N, C-alpha and C positions, 0 to 999 in steps of 0.2 A: 651633544646632538640629541634632540628630542623630537620624536615623531609619534603622533597619535594614530593608533591603529584600532579601529572599532570592529568588533566581530560578534556574531551571534553565537550563543551557547547551543551546541548540538548535543544530542543524547544518543547513546549506543546501547543496544540490548546485549548483555553479556550473561552467559550461563553461570549461575552460582552453584558451586558443588559442595560436597561433603556435608556440612551441617545446615545448609540453607538452600532454598530453591526459589525461583522467580515466579511470581503470580502475574497475570495479565494486569497491566497498569491502567488505572483510570486517569483522566485528565484532572489535574488539581486546580482549584480556584487560585487566582492570583490577584486578590483584592488590592494589595498594596505592592505594585511592581517595583523592583529595584533595577537600575540600569547601570551599565558599566562601560568603560573604555580601557584601552591598554596603551601605555606609553613605552617607547623604547628608550632605555636609560644608558646602555653601553653596548657597543658592537666590537667586532674584531677580537673576540675572545676565544680561548681554546678550552672548552669543556669546563665552565664554572661549576665546580662540584658541590660547594656548600656556601651558604650565605648566613651571616649573623649581623645583628645591629648592636652598636655600642650605646652606652648611656646618653651620649650627645646626639644620637640618631644617625651618626656616620655608619656606613656599611663596610664590613670586611667580607671578602669572599676568596675562595681558593680557585686557582686554575690548575688543571691536572699536570701540565708541564713543570710545575714546581713553584708557582708564584702565589703569594698572598697579596691581594690588591685592596685598595682603600677607595671608597667613594664618599665624598662630602658634598652636601647640598645638591645631590643628584648629579655630581660631576666626578668623573673618574680621574683619580690622581695617576699621572703617568708612571712615576717611580713606584715599584712594588714595595710593600711593607717588608717583605722577605722573599728571597730566592733560596729555596731549600738546597743546600750544597751537595748532598749525597743521594739525591733522589734517583730512582729507577723508573723510567717512563717507557712503557711498552704496552700496547693493547689497552686494557682497562686499568693498568697500574699507573701510579704517579702520586701526586698530592691529592688527597681525598677529603676526609671530613674535617670539620672545624667546629669548635664550641667554646663558649666562655665559661669561666669559673662562676659559680653562683655569687661570689663576692668580688666580681670583676671590678666594681666601682672603687674598691679599696686596695685589692691586691694586683689588679691588672693582668691576671693570668689568662692566657689563651692556649687551647689544646688543639693539636694537629695530628692527623694520621696520614702516613705516607709509606710508600714502598722504597726499599733500598736493597743493595746487593752486597753480599760478601762472597768473594771469589765467583763461583758459578751458581750461587744459590740466592734466590730472592726472598725477602722477608717483609713483614709489615711492622712498623714502629708507631707508637703513640708517644708524643712528647709535649711538655708544657713550655711556654715561652712567656716572658714578661713584655707587655706592650708599653713602649715608652717612646715619645717623640716620633710617632708615626712609624715605628720600627718594632720588630719582634726580636728580642735579645734573650740571652741566658737560657738556652735550651736545657731541659731536664727530662731524661727518659722516664716515662711512666711504665711502659711495657714494650718489649721488642722481641725479635726472633720468632714472630708468628709466621709460619711458612706461607708463602704466596707464589702465585704464578700470574701470567698476564690476564688470566680470567678468574672470576669468582674470588676476588680478594676482599669483598665487603666494601666499605666499612663506614659505619655511622657512629657518632659520638653524641651522648646526651647525659647531662646530670639530672638525677632525680631529686624529688623533694627530700630524700634521705641524705642528700649531698654526696652520693656515690656516683662514680663515673661508669656509665654503661657503654659497652663497645660491641659492635657486631662484627663477626668475621665470616668469610666465605669458606667453602670446603676446599678451595684451591684445586678444583678439578680432581680431587681424590675423594669421592663420595663417602667411602667407609669411615673417613676421619670424623664425620659429623656425629657418628655413634660412639666414637672412641673417647672416653673420658680422660685419657692421658694426653689427648691432643687439644690444641686451642682452636682448631679450625672447625667451622660449622657451628659456632656457638654465639651466645650472648655472654659477654664477660662483665664482671662487676668488680670495681676496685675503689679504694680510697683515693682521694684527690692527689696524693703523692705516689700512688702506685702500690702502696702496701695493701695487705689482705684484710678485708672486712671479716670480723669474727663470726658474723651470721650468714656467710655464704653457704649454700646447701651442701657443698662437698668439702668444706674446710677441715673436717675430721676424717675424711676418707683417703687412705693412703694410696689407693689405686686411681685417683682422679686428680686433675688439676684444680687447685683451690680457687682459681680465678673464675671458674665456670658458674654462671647463673642459670642458663638453660642450654639445651643441646638438641641435636637433630635438625639443624637449620642448613639450608642449601646455600643461599647467598642473600642475606638480608641487608638492604640498603636504606631502610627507613625504620626509625623507632620514635615513638611519641608518648608522652605521659598525659593522661586525660586530666584536665583540671577538675578539682573537687574530689574525684575518687582516687587519683594517684595511680590508676591502673596503667600498665605499660602495654602498648600495642606495637606490632611491627608489620612491615611489608616485606615480602620475600619472593624471589624469582623461582619459578618452577622450571623443570627440564624442557618440556615442549607443551606450553600451556601449564596448567597447574600452579599459576601464581597465587599467592596467599596473602590474606590479612589475618593475623593471629593476635590473641591476647596472651601476653608473655607472663607466665607465672613461675615463681621460684622453683627450681629443681626439675621442671617438667621436660619431657622428651617430645619433640615436635616431628619426629618420624623419619626425616630424610636420612638415607635413601630407601628405607623399608616401606615407608608410607608416603604416597604422593598422589596427586590428582584426586580421584574419587575413591581411592583405596582407604581402608581402615585397618587398624591393628590394635590389639590389646595393649594397654599401658602407654599409648601414645596419644598426644593431643591433636584432635582434628582442628583445622582452621575455622574461623568465623565465615570467611568467604574464600572461594576458589574460582579463579578465572581461566577459562579455556575458550577461545584462544588467548594467548598471552597478552597482557597489557604492559609488561615490563615495569613493575612498580619500583620507584626510587624513594625520595625523601617523603616523610610523613609528618604532619603537624596537626594539632587541634587548633581550630580557629577560635579566637576569643575576642576579636575586635568589634568595633561599632560600625565600620564602613559597610558591612554586609550582614545585617541582623538576621536574615533568613539562614545564614550558615553558622551562626554562633553555636559553639559546642560540637560542630561537625569535624570529623576526621578528613583531612585533605591529603591526597597522595599524588605526587608527581608521577606521570606515566611516560615511559620512553617509547616502547613499542606501541602503546596505545595512543601516544601523541595527544595527551589531554591531562586534566587534573581531575582525579576521582574525588567526588564529594559524597561522603557517607554520613547519614543521619542516624544517630544512636538513640536508643531508649532503654534504660535499665540494662546496659551491657549487651543489648541485642540490637542488630542492625534493622532499622525500620524501613529505610529506603536509601537509594543512591542515584546519582546521575553523573554525567561527565561534562566538565567545563572546557571551553577552548578546543574542542575536539577537531583534530586535523587542521589546525590553523598555523601553529608555530613549529611543528615537528616534534622531535623528542624533547621532553621536559624532564630535567633531573633535579635541580635544587628548588626549594620552595621555602619561603619564610614570610611571617607576618611582620610588617613594619610597625614602628611606634605609632604611625598614623592610622593603623588598622587596615591598610591596603595590603594586597598580596604581591609579593615579589617572587619572580621565578626566573630560571635560566634554561636555555636550550642546551642540548648535548648531542652534537652532530658528528663529532669525530670519535665514533665508537665502532671500530671494525670488530667483527665482520658484520654487525647488524646494520651499519650505515656505510654509504659509499664515499663520504667525505674523506679526503686524504689525511694521513697523520701529519702532525706538525702545526706550524703557525698558519694563520689565514683568517679570513672574514667569515667564520663559520658559525660562531655562537654569540648569543646576546644575553643581557639581563633586562627584564621587562617588569612593568608594574601594572597590575590590574586594580582599578579604582572606580568609584561611582562616577558615572557620567554627569556632566553639568546639564542644566536645563537647556542651555543653548545647543549643546551637542545632541540632546534628545530631540529638540525641535528641528534640528537640521538633519535628523536621521543618521547622526554619527554616534549614537548610543543605542544599545540593544538590551532587551530585558534579560536579567540574570536567571529568573525562575523558569525552569523548563519542566517538562513532565519528569517525574521521578519513577524509577522502578521500585515497585513495592516488594518487600521481602518478608516471607514468613519463615520462622525457624522450624525445621523438621527435627523434633527431638527424638522421634522414633528411629531415625537412621534407616528407614525402610528403603530397600532397593539398592543399598550400597555394597560395593564389592569388598570383600575382606582383603584380597590381594589381586594383583594383575596376573591372571592365570596363564594366558596364552602368549606364545612368542610374538604373534602379530600385535597384540596389545602392548607388550613390553617394548617392541621396536617403535611403535607409534609414540609411546610416552617418553622413551629415553633417547631415541636416536633420530626420529623423523625431523626434529627441529633443525638439525644441521644437515642431514643427508637426504631429507625429503621422503615423503611417503612412498614414492616410486624409486628411491635411491638415486635420483638425478640431481640432488642438491636443492638448496633454497637460497635465492638471491645470491649473495657473495660467498655462501658456504659450499664446500665441495660435496659432490655426489660420490657414489661408489660404483657407478656403471661406466664401463669403458675408461677407467682411470687406473693408473698405476698406484697401488696402495703402499703405504710406508714400509711394511714388513714383507710385502709380497701378497699374492692372491691365493695361496694354497689354504687348506683348512687350518693347518698349524699356524700359518702366518696371520690369518685373520683372527684366530683365537688369541694370539699374542696381542693384537691391537685391541681386542675387546677387554682382555684382562688387565693389561698393563697401560693401555691408553697411549696417546701421543700428546703428552701434557703440554709440550712447547707449542702445539698447534691447536690446543683447546679441546682435545679428545679426552674425556674423562677415563679414569682407570676403574673398571667395574669389578675387579677382584674383590671378593668379600661382600659383594652386593648380589650378583647373580650366582646361583649354584652352578656346579660343573655341568649338570644336565641342562640348565637354562642357557648357559654359555654355548654348549654344543649345538643346541637347537637354534640359537641366534645365529651362529656361524652358518649352519645349514640353510637357514632362511635367507641370509645375505648371498650365499653362493648360488642358491636357486634363482634368486632375483637377478643376479649378475648374468647368469647363463641365459635366462629367458629374455633379458633386455638387450643382449648383444646382437 
């Protein structure tokens, strides 16, 4: 089924934090306009999480319920390439990332990341498979037993020019693990293609650290991309309530979570290149290198779920010169993003994402794979094509860090940054997420009970455990803040 949907590119002003600020943007000349249209390639999908292209231009993609699917000549093959047998599907968990070995043309190796369960505990596993006769066979574990929950499980896979496998992991709703070098959560990991340990990893000679770790202090990174030419690694990362980030990922560095977030700053921790509040929900990231859209060549493109768009970032000498948003508020939540062999952009929607979305869990006609391509002359003449170039937000780098907070000092600020995204600024909740007013709380509504919720979390319901993040004084002040609000709102 093919349906041409043409749409105008819209632009959204977003506050850039930490190391950058937004200047008033001028209108840019558009001497050679580019025009685009969007085709619907597949429907009736359940959260297509990742997309790759094979040497023969066929497409492989994952669906979170556990299926690897094949598309040939823009036609979806009904029979899955693989049904993962031991998958755990709940909330954000299931079959996630997909990537090809750099030598796929000769060794036919495909790498998958997925959640699984042992007794009452959920983990993340990365495994390699051999692609043969439109099937994935001979699974080999690369790394496993990475703790996971239904939220903040990561996970993106990419091979670098060094032929090492890079893996992102989420903090599994236990934020302090991101700073714990003995834990695999909240990290970017780096492994050899067979799962063995590279000799040049930063902590390979440190007895008190996991040797797989490349960088740490990440909250929930779902996008990594290597810049052509430079080889620099960039990532996209979800913040707690806003505070979404674009980072350059450098060996051994600490990216701050949960000590540093939003516009906070801390010694010895890397600030992001861009910070977005309100949240854009950044997912997959790629550097565009095709010929279909010359104005975007070399740009970093980031799929946005909460932002419902594709973020288009123009770099110059490792600095962000300008950015805009493509397909804003047209297709809903966008998760996977890939450049096809034809230079067109392929992307997927992600509408079964509780609690952020209202679509029910399970099967159904919720998600699609689409292709963004240059419009034909006939489509342009018939007004079925629209100009790609929009006004760009101009960005200047603030190297002085003037006006930045060292830490979030007040309880009100901490609540707004860490809690309001789920419970609302007024404690009445946000969309499908629960509030704290006139509601029975998990452990009760006394001071002691609320303090237990703050320190231990309610992991099975997506409430993080803030022990080790908030001091005892900060925790007590947070509980009093919540109690006061509850009393005043009743």
